[in-house]
N, CA, C and O atoms as a GROMACS GRO file, in nm:
protein
  396
    1MET      N    1   6.127   2.713   5.272
    1MET     CA    2   6.149   2.637   5.150
    1MET      C    3   6.284   2.675   5.091
    1MET      O    4   6.328   2.790   5.099
    2ASP      N    5   6.348   2.577   5.032
    2ASP     CA    6   6.472   2.596   4.959
    2ASP      C    7   6.446   2.559   4.814
    2ASP      O    8   6.385   2.456   4.786
    3TRP      N    9   6.492   2.643   4.723
    3TRP     CA   10   6.468   2.623   4.581
    3TRP      C   11   6.600   2.617   4.506
    3TRP      O   12   6.694   2.690   4.538
    4HIS      N   13   6.607   2.530   4.406
    4HIS     CA   14   6.717   2.532   4.310
    4HIS      C   15   6.656   2.487   4.178
    4HIS      O   16   6.627   2.369   4.159
    5ILE      N   17   6.637   2.583   4.087
    5ILE     CA   18   6.576   2.554   3.958
    5ILE      C   19   6.667   2.611   3.850
    5ILE      O   20   6.709   2.727   3.858
    6VAL      N   21   6.697   2.529   3.750
    6VAL     CA   22   6.787   2.568   3.642
    6VAL      C   23   6.711   2.569   3.510
    6VAL      O   24   6.635   2.476   3.480
    7ARG      N   25   6.732   2.675   3.432
    7ARG     CA   26   6.672   2.682   3.298
    7ARG      C   27   6.776   2.639   3.198
    7ARG      O   28   6.885   2.697   3.189
    8GLY      N   29   6.743   2.537   3.121
    8GLY     CA   30   6.834   2.484   3.021
    8GLY      C   31   6.793   2.524   2.880
    8GLY      O   32   6.710   2.613   2.860
    9VAL      N   33   6.851   2.457   2.783
    9VAL     CA   34   6.826   2.482   2.642
    9VAL      C   35   6.677   2.464   2.611
    9VAL      O   36   6.614   2.368   2.657
   10GLY      N   37   6.622   2.554   2.536
   10GLY     CA   38   6.483   2.544   2.494
   10GLY      C   39   6.382   2.574   2.605
   10GLY      O   40   6.264   2.543   2.590
   11GLY      N   41   6.428   2.634   2.715
   11GLY     CA   42   6.338   2.667   2.824
   11GLY      C   43   6.305   2.552   2.917
   11GLY      O   44   6.215   2.564   3.000
   12VAL      N   45   6.377   2.440   2.905
   12VAL     CA   46   6.353   2.325   2.993
   12VAL      C   47   6.398   2.360   3.134
   12VAL      O   48   6.510   2.409   3.154
   13LEU      N   49   6.313   2.335   3.233
   13LEU     CA   50   6.343   2.363   3.373
   13LEU      C   51   6.360   2.233   3.450
   13LEU      O   52   6.280   2.140   3.434
   14THR      N   53   6.462   2.226   3.534
   14THR     CA   54   6.483   2.112   3.623
   14THR      C   55   6.533   2.163   3.757
   14THR      O   56   6.595   2.269   3.765
   15GLY      N   57   6.505   2.088   3.861
   15GLY     CA   58   6.555   2.130   3.990
   15GLY      C   59   6.490   2.058   4.105
   15GLY      O   60   6.437   1.948   4.091
   16MET      N   61   6.494   2.125   4.222
   16MET     CA   62   6.438   2.066   4.342
   16MET      C   63   6.381   2.175   4.431
   16MET      O   64   6.422   2.292   4.425
   17VAL      N   65   6.285   2.133   4.514
   17VAL     CA   66   6.228   2.219   4.616
   17VAL      C   67   6.234   2.141   4.746
   17VAL      O   68   6.182   2.029   4.753
   18GLY      N   69   6.296   2.198   4.848
   18GLY     CA   70   6.306   2.132   4.978
   18GLY      C   71   6.222   2.206   5.081
   18GLY      O   72   6.216   2.329   5.082
   19MET      N   73   6.158   2.129   5.169
   19MET     CA   74   6.074   2.188   5.273
   19MET      C   75   6.107   2.122   5.407
   19MET      O   76   6.174   2.019   5.412
   20ASN      N   77   6.059   2.183   5.514
   20ASN     CA   78   6.074   2.126   5.649
   20ASN      C   79   6.220   2.096   5.680
   20ASN      O   80   6.255   1.983   5.716
   21ASP      N   81   6.306   2.197   5.664
   21ASP     CA   82   6.450   2.180   5.687
   21ASP      C   83   6.509   2.068   5.602
   21ASP      O   84   6.593   1.991   5.648
   22MET      N   85   6.462   2.060   5.477
   22MET     CA   86   6.509   1.962   5.378
   22MET      C   87   6.471   1.818   5.414
   22MET      O   88   6.529   1.723   5.360
   23LYS      N   89   6.375   1.800   5.504
   23LYS     CA   90   6.326   1.665   5.534
   23LYS      C   91   6.237   1.613   5.423
   23LYS      O   92   6.224   1.492   5.405
   24THR      N   93   6.175   1.704   5.350
   24THR     CA   94   6.090   1.668   5.236
   24THR      C   95   6.146   1.738   5.113
   24THR      O   96   6.162   1.860   5.113
   25VAL      N   97   6.174   1.661   5.009
   25VAL     CA   98   6.232   1.716   4.887
   25VAL      C   99   6.148   1.670   4.767
   25VAL      O  100   6.112   1.553   4.755
   26PHE      N  101   6.118   1.766   4.680
   26PHE     CA  102   6.047   1.737   4.556
   26PHE      C  103   6.140   1.764   4.439
   26PHE      O  104   6.206   1.867   4.433
   27ARG      N  105   6.146   1.669   4.346
   27ARG     CA  106   6.218   1.689   4.219
   27ARG      C  107   6.118   1.754   4.125
   27ARG      O  108   6.006   1.706   4.111
   28VAL      N  109   6.158   1.864   4.059
   28VAL     CA  110   6.067   1.937   3.971
   28VAL      C  111   6.123   1.944   3.830
   28VAL      O  112   6.244   1.955   3.809
   29THR      N  113   6.033   1.937   3.733
   29THR     CA  114   6.068   1.952   3.593
   29THR      C  115   5.957   2.031   3.525
   29THR      O  116   5.842   2.028   3.568
   30GLY      N  117   5.993   2.100   3.420
   30GLY     CA  118   5.891   2.177   3.351
   30GLY      C  119   5.945   2.252   3.231
   30GLY      O  120   6.048   2.218   3.174
   31GLN      N  121   5.871   2.356   3.195
   31GLN     CA  122   5.900   2.432   3.075
   31GLN      C  123   5.876   2.579   3.099
   31GLN      O  124   5.778   2.616   3.164
   32ALA      N  125   5.965   2.663   3.047
   32ALA     CA  126   5.947   2.808   3.049
   32ALA      C  127   5.917   2.853   2.906
   32ALA      O  128   5.982   2.810   2.811
   33THR      N  129   5.817   2.939   2.894
   33THR     CA  130   5.780   2.997   2.765
   33THR      C  131   5.771   3.147   2.785
   33THR      O  132   5.674   3.197   2.843
   34GLY      N  133   5.872   3.219   2.738
   34GLY     CA  134   5.877   3.362   2.764
   34GLY      C  135   5.892   3.385   2.914
   34GLY      O  136   5.980   3.327   2.977
   35ALA      N  137   5.806   3.468   2.971
   35ALA     CA  138   5.812   3.498   3.114
   35ALA      C  139   5.730   3.401   3.198
   35ALA      O  140   5.732   3.410   3.320
   36ASN      N  141   5.658   3.307   3.134
   36ASN     CA  142   5.573   3.212   3.206
   36ASN      C  143   5.640   3.076   3.217
   36ASN      O  144   5.721   3.038   3.131
   37PHE      N  145   5.606   3.001   3.323
   37PHE     CA  146   5.660   2.867   3.336
   37PHE      C  147   5.564   2.777   3.413
   37PHE      O  148   5.477   2.824   3.486
   38HIS      N  149   5.583   2.647   3.395
   38HIS     CA  150   5.505   2.545   3.466
   38HIS      C  151   5.603   2.437   3.511
   38HIS      O  152   5.689   2.395   3.434
   39LEU      N  153   5.588   2.393   3.635
   39LEU     CA  154   5.670   2.285   3.691
   39LEU      C  155   5.579   2.179   3.752
   39LEU      O  156   5.481   2.212   3.819
   40ASP      N  157   5.612   2.053   3.730
   40ASP     CA  158   5.548   1.942   3.800
   40ASP      C  159   5.650   1.887   3.898
   40ASP      O  160   5.768   1.874   3.865
   41GLY      N  161   5.606   1.853   4.019
   41GLY     CA  162   5.697   1.804   4.122
   41GLY      C  163   5.654   1.671   4.178
   41GLY      O  164   5.534   1.644   4.193
   42TYR      N  165   5.752   1.587   4.210
   42TYR     CA  166   5.728   1.456   4.268
   42TYR      C  167   5.820   1.437   4.388
   42TYR      O  168   5.940   1.461   4.379
   43GLU      N  169   5.763   1.396   4.498
   43GLU     CA  170   5.838   1.379   4.622
   43GLU      C  171   5.942   1.269   4.608
   43GLU      O  172   5.911   1.159   4.562
   44VAL      N  173   6.065   1.299   4.646
   44VAL     CA  174   6.174   1.201   4.642
   44VAL      C  175   6.150   1.101   4.756
   44VAL      O  176   6.142   1.140   4.873
   45GLY      N  177   6.138   0.973   4.722
   45GLY     CA  178   6.116   0.868   4.822
   45GLY      C  179   5.975   0.868   4.878
   45GLY      O  180   5.950   0.803   4.980
   46GLY      N  181   5.884   0.937   4.815
   46GLY     CA  182   5.746   0.944   4.864
   46GLY      C  183   5.646   0.930   4.751
   46GLY      O  184   5.681   0.893   4.639
   47THR      N  185   5.521   0.962   4.782
   47THR     CA  186   5.415   0.944   4.684
   47THR      C  187   5.344   1.075   4.647
   47THR      O  188   5.256   1.075   4.561
   48ARG      N  189   5.381   1.185   4.711
   48ARG     CA  190   5.311   1.312   4.686
   48ARG      C  191   5.358   1.379   4.558
   48ARG      O  192   5.472   1.362   4.514
   49SER      N  193   5.267   1.456   4.499
   49SER     CA  194   5.301   1.533   4.379
   49SER      C  195   5.234   1.669   4.390
   49SER      O  196   5.147   1.691   4.474
   50GLY      N  197   5.274   1.759   4.305
   50GLY     CA  198   5.216   1.892   4.301
   50GLY      C  199   5.262   1.964   4.176
   50GLY      O  200   5.333   1.907   4.093
   51ALA      N  201   5.222   2.089   4.162
   51ALA     CA  202   5.257   2.166   4.044
   51ALA      C  203   5.276   2.312   4.083
   51ALA      O  204   5.223   2.359   4.183
   52LEU      N  205   5.353   2.382   4.002
   52LEU     CA  206   5.375   2.525   4.018
   52LEU      C  207   5.352   2.593   3.884
   52LEU      O  208   5.400   2.545   3.781
   53ASN      N  209   5.281   2.702   3.886
   53ASN     CA  210   5.270   2.788   3.770
   53ASN      C  211   5.329   2.921   3.810
   53ASN      O  212   5.309   2.968   3.922
   54GLY      N  213   5.402   2.983   3.718
   54GLY     CA  214   5.465   3.108   3.755
   54GLY      C  215   5.489   3.201   3.640
   54GLY      O  216   5.468   3.169   3.523
   55GLN      N  217   5.536   3.319   3.680
   55GLN     CA  218   5.566   3.422   3.582
   55GLN      C  219   5.677   3.511   3.637
   55GLN      O  220   5.678   3.545   3.756
   56LEU      N  221   5.770   3.549   3.551
   56LEU     CA  222   5.872   3.647   3.586
   56LEU      C  223   5.807   3.784   3.581
   56LEU      O  224   5.758   3.827   3.476
   57GLN      N  225   5.805   3.853   3.695
   57GLN     CA  226   5.741   3.983   3.706
   57GLN      C  227   5.833   4.094   3.652
   57GLN      O  228   5.954   4.074   3.643
   58THR      N  229   5.775   4.208   3.618
   58THR     CA  230   5.855   4.318   3.564
   58THR      C  231   5.951   4.376   3.667
   58THR      O  232   6.047   4.443   3.630
   59ASP      N  233   5.927   4.351   3.797
   59ASP     CA  234   6.017   4.402   3.901
   59ASP      C  235   6.130   4.304   3.933
   59ASP      O  236   6.206   4.326   4.027
   60GLY      N  237   6.141   4.194   3.854
   60GLY     CA  238   6.250   4.100   3.872
   60GLY      C  239   6.221   3.988   3.970
   60GLY      O  240   6.312   3.910   4.001
   61ARG      N  241   6.100   3.976   4.019
   61ARG     CA  242   6.065   3.866   4.108
   61ARG      C  243   5.993   3.758   4.030
   61ARG      O  244   5.932   3.784   3.926
   62LEU      N  245   6.002   3.634   4.081
   62LEU     CA  246   5.922   3.525   4.029
   62LEU      C  247   5.797   3.515   4.114
   62LEU      O  248   5.806   3.513   4.237
   63ALA      N  249   5.681   3.507   4.052
   63ALA     CA  250   5.556   3.483   4.122
   63ALA      C  251   5.517   3.339   4.092
   63ALA      O  252   5.494   3.304   3.976
   64MET      N  253   5.508   3.254   4.196
   64MET     CA  254   5.478   3.113   4.177
   64MET      C  255   5.355   3.074   4.258
   64MET      O  256   5.346   3.106   4.377
   65THR      N  257   5.261   3.005   4.194
   65THR     CA  258   5.138   2.961   4.259
   65THR      C  259   5.136   2.810   4.264
   65THR      O  260   5.157   2.742   4.164
   66PHE      N  261   5.111   2.756   4.384
   66PHE     CA  262   5.108   2.612   4.406
   66PHE      C  263   4.972   2.556   4.369
   66PHE      O  264   4.869   2.618   4.397
   67GLY      N  265   4.971   2.440   4.307
   67GLY     CA  266   4.848   2.372   4.271
   67GLY      C  267   4.869   2.222   4.268
   67GLY      O  268   4.982   2.175   4.283
   68GLY      N  269   4.764   2.149   4.248
   68GLY     CA  270   4.774   2.003   4.237
   68GLY      C  271   4.807   1.934   4.367
   68GLY      O  272   4.847   1.818   4.367
   69LEU      N  273   4.792   2.005   4.479
   69LEU     CA  274   4.822   1.946   4.609
   69LEU      C  275   4.696   1.884   4.668
   69LEU      O  276   4.585   1.913   4.622
   70PRO      N  277   4.710   1.798   4.769
   70PRO     CA  278   4.593   1.737   4.829
   70PRO      C  279   4.496   1.842   4.886
   70PRO      O  280   4.539   1.950   4.928
   71VAL      N  281   4.368   1.810   4.887
   71VAL     CA  282   4.266   1.898   4.943
   71VAL      C  283   4.304   1.930   5.088
   71VAL      O  284   4.334   1.840   5.166
   72GLY      N  285   4.301   2.058   5.122
   72GLY     CA  286   4.335   2.100   5.258
   72GLY      C  287   4.481   2.131   5.281
   72GLY      O  288   4.518   2.176   5.390
   73ALA      N  289   4.568   2.108   5.180
   73ALA     CA  290   4.710   2.138   5.195
   73ALA      C  291   4.728   2.288   5.216
   73ALA      O  292   4.664   2.369   5.149
   74ALA      N  293   4.815   2.325   5.308
   74ALA     CA  294   4.835   2.465   5.345
   74ALA      C  295   4.881   2.552   5.228
   74ALA      O  296   4.848   2.671   5.224
   75CYS      N  297   4.956   2.497   5.134
   75CYS     CA  298   5.012   2.575   5.024
   75CYS      C  299   4.920   2.582   4.902
   75CYS      O  300   4.945   2.662   4.811
   76GLN      N  301   4.816   2.499   4.896
   76GLN     CA  302   4.730   2.492   4.779
   76GLN      C  303   4.676   2.631   4.743
   76GLN      O  304   4.613   2.697   4.826
   77GLY      N  305   4.701   2.675   4.620
   77GLY     CA  306   4.650   2.802   4.571
   77GLY      C  307   4.725   2.925   4.621
   77GLY      O  308   4.690   3.037   4.585
   78LYS      N  309   4.829   2.906   4.702
   78LYS     CA  310   4.906   3.019   4.755
   78LYS      C  311   5.010   3.064   4.652
   78LYS      O  312   5.064   2.983   4.577
   79THR      N  313   5.037   3.194   4.650
   79THR     CA  314   5.138   3.250   4.562
   79THR      C  315   5.254   3.301   4.646
   79THR      O  316   5.234   3.370   4.745
   80VAL      N  317   5.376   3.265   4.606
   80VAL     CA  318   5.496   3.316   4.671
   80VAL      C  319   5.575   3.397   4.569
   80VAL      O  320   5.569   3.371   4.449
   81TYR      N  321   5.648   3.496   4.618
   81TYR     CA  322   5.731   3.582   4.534
   81TYR      C  323   5.876   3.564   4.575
   81TYR      O  324   5.910   3.574   4.693
   82ILE      N  325   5.960   3.538   4.477
   82ILE     CA  326   6.102   3.511   4.503
   82ILE      C  327   6.185   3.602   4.413
   82ILE      O  328   6.156   3.616   4.294
   83LYS      N  329   6.287   3.665   4.471
   83LYS     CA  330   6.377   3.749   4.391
   83LYS      C  331   6.453   3.661   4.293
   83LYS      O  332   6.512   3.560   4.331
   84PHE      N  333   6.450   3.698   4.167
   84PHE     CA  334   6.511   3.621   4.058
   84PHE      C  335   6.655   3.667   4.036
   84PHE      O  336   6.682   3.786   4.035
   85ARG      N  337   6.744   3.573   4.018
   85ARG     CA  338   6.884   3.602   3.985
   85ARG      C  339   6.924   3.522   3.862
   85ARG      O  340   6.884   3.406   3.847
   86SER      N  341   7.000   3.582   3.776
   86SER     CA  342   7.052   3.513   3.659
   86SER      C  343   7.204   3.528   3.660
   86SER      O  344   7.257   3.612   3.732
   87PRO      N  345   7.276   3.447   3.580
   87PRO     CA  346   7.422   3.462   3.575
   87PRO      C  347   7.465   3.604   3.540
   87PRO      O  348   7.571   3.649   3.584
   88ALA      N  349   7.385   3.676   3.461
   88ALA     CA  350   7.420   3.813   3.424
   88ALA      C  351   7.423   3.905   3.545
   88ALA      O  352   7.495   4.005   3.545
   89ASP      N  353   7.344   3.872   3.650
   89ASP     CA  354   7.344   3.952   3.773
   89ASP      C  355   7.479   3.948   3.844
   89ASP      O  356   7.511   4.036   3.924
   90TYR      N  357   7.559   3.845   3.814
   90TYR     CA  358   7.687   3.827   3.881
   90TYR      C  359   7.804   3.847   3.786
   90TYR      O  360   7.915   3.805   3.816
   91GLY      N  361   7.779   3.911   3.672
   91GLY     CA  362   7.885   3.939   3.577
   91GLY      C  363   7.909   3.830   3.476
   91GLY      O  364   8.002   3.839   3.396
   92GLY      N  365   7.827   3.724   3.478
   92GLY     CA  366   7.842   3.614   3.383
   92GLY      C  367   7.755   3.634   3.262
   92GLY      O  368   7.687   3.736   3.249
   93GLN      N  369   7.757   3.537   3.174
   93GLN     CA  370   7.671   3.541   3.057
   93GLN      C  371   7.539   3.476   3.092
   93GLN      O  372   7.531   3.401   3.189
   94GLY      N  373   7.440   3.503   3.015
   94GLY     CA  374   7.312   3.435   3.036
   94GLY      C  375   7.202   3.534   3.054
   94GLY      O  376   7.198   3.638   2.989
   95GLY      N  377   7.111   3.501   3.144
   95GLY     CA  378   6.994   3.585   3.166
   95GLY      C  379   6.874   3.524   3.099
   95GLY      O  380   6.875   3.406   3.062
   96THR      N  381   6.771   3.603   3.083
   96THR     CA  382   6.647   3.550   3.029
   96THR      C  383   6.657   3.513   2.882
   96THR      O  384   6.572   3.439   2.832
   97SER      N  385   6.758   3.561   2.810
   97SER     CA  386   6.772   3.527   2.671
   97SER      C  387   6.838   3.390   2.652
   97SER      O  388   6.842   3.339   2.541
   98GLY      N  389   6.888   3.331   2.760
   98GLY     CA  390   6.951   3.200   2.753
   98GLY      C  391   7.095   3.206   2.709
   98GLY      O  392   7.159   3.102   2.696
   99GLY      N  393   7.151   3.326   2.686
   99GLY     CA  394   7.285   3.355   2.638
   99GLY      C  395   7.387   3.267   2.677
   99GLY      O  396   7.503   3.286   2.640
   0.00000   0.00000   0.00000
């Protein structure tokens, strides 16, 4: 999977999730509240949808759980952990405070 999610003003999240060597792409939108977030996704050029619930862990990883997928989908209910990076990690401004 390839991820690109941006946190904007007021905790608004937008981005995309690509799967199968980018053959399948979902546009995602949602909201972050503190360390928790929710994203709804819709397949670009398709009919599938899904959702992600997540939380920024104290060790700096994002824990994301897939839901809202069709019955029997391989990712349904699975949790993935992704190392989180913010502009502050690279010497820029920003981070979890939205700076």
